[in-house]
N, C-alpha and C positions, 0 to 999 in steps of 0.2 A: 505493498500499498505505499503511496506519494506520499511526503509531506506535505500539508498544506501552504500555499505561497501566501507571502503577504497579500494580503485584500488591495484591490485594485481602488485608488477611490476616485470615483466620478467627479467630472468637473462643476464647479460651481455654475448653477444657470444664472442666466442673465436677471436682471430685474425685472427686465419686460416678461420673461419666461416664467418668473415666479408670479408674477402679477397676475396673468392669463390665468395660470392653474388656479390660485384662487379663488379667481372669478368665475372660471368653469365648476365649480364646486358650488358656488351660491353668490347671490348677491352681494356686494360689499360698499359701504358708502368709503367716502374719499378718507374719513378722518381712520373707519379700521382698517382698511387696505395700507395706510401708511402706516399704523401703529406694528401689523403684522411684518411688514417689508422691515420694519426699521428692527425688529427683533430678528432679522435674519441677517442682521446687520449691513444692509446697502447706506450707502451715504444718503442724506439730504438730498444733494443733488440727482441723484441718480434715480432717487425717488419721484423727487417733482417731475422730471423730465418722461419719468414711466407715466404718473398721473396723467401727464398733459397730452401725452402720445394714444394713450387707453380713450380718454374724451374726444379729440381728433377722430378717432375711426369709432367712435360711439361703441365701444366696449364698454364704457364704465359710465353709466347713465345713472346717477343718482337718485333720479326722480322716480321714473320707469323700477326703481327696485324699490323706492322705500314704498310706491304705490302696490305692487305687486304682495311685498311682504304687509301693510296692513288689510290688503283686501283679504290676503288669505288669513289673518288673526283673525279679523272683525266678522268672517263668514265663517269659520270652521274650528273656531276655538269658543272658550266661554271665560274670557277674560273679560274684564271691566273695561271699557274706553277707555280710563286713565289707565289700567295697567297695560293697554296696548303702545299708547303714546309714550309710557314710559322704556317699554322695552326697545322701541323704535330708535327714544333718545338714548338710550344704553348702548345701541348697534353704532350710534356715530350720526346719525340723521338729525337735522336742523329743526329744532320745535317747529318752527314754521310751516315747515315743507310737512311735515305730520301732520297736523292741522289742518292744513290743506285738503287734505284726504277725508274728514270727518265729514260723515254724510249732517243735514241739519237736523233730520229728526231722528234721534238714536234711541227714543224712550221705548217701544217696543221690543229690539234686540237688546237692550241693555235687561229689561225685563226678563224677558228668556233666559238670559245668560245667567241673571240671579238666581233665579226660581232653580235652573240646573244644576247650580253650585249647591245651593242649602239641599236639595231634595235628596245628592249623592251624598252629602257631607252626614247631613242628620237625621235620625232615626223617630220619629214620634214621640213624645214626651220631652225633646231636646228643651233646655231655657232660650225662653224667646230672645233674652238681652245675648246669651252669648250668640244666638244665631244672626241678628244683628250686628254685633260685634265683629263678625266674621266677614259681613259683605262688607262695613264699611272698611276692613281690612284690607279688602281685595279690590277696594276702589271704585266700590259701588256708591252711586248717589245714596241719599237718605230715605229721600221718596221711593226711590225703584225699591232699597232695600225694605222699607215699609210694608209697600204692596204684594212684593214676593213673600214676605215672611205672614202677612195675614191671608192671603191666598195659600200658601203651604198649611198652615194650622186649620183653616176651616178643611183641607182637604183631607186631612188625619183625623179631625171629627168625623168627618160622612164616612171615613173609613172603617170609625171605632163606634158607630152606630149600626154599620151593617151585618 
């Protein structure tokens, strides 16, 4: 059996190649992409040149990425609107950009999400105040929380009567 030779090191990918690789995996904000490239020890000049090139080639379109992420979270999760905004801000998207995708009337969606959250988390007989606290902690408006809690308690009462 032959002894294993020294491992060959692959050449370091260019900043552009690494950035395209990150973008191929998922949408990135400029801030997030910059942070990732800095962790890979590319220079600020290389990073800025890469960001400019990506924007010129329309590979990095922050508005489109933010909109896709917002719509996915809004339609497919039970996060409150506040949670969605916070998560997108943490991913490096600008507050005004995120707010621009918020629909005018979100009451019905927020109510449905709040109701799902508490109906999954709490069992009949749970403390009303704890349910309110949980929804408020999750970023739901008090009026939405109140409506969802009242409806859940009513549902529990009906089930107990049957």
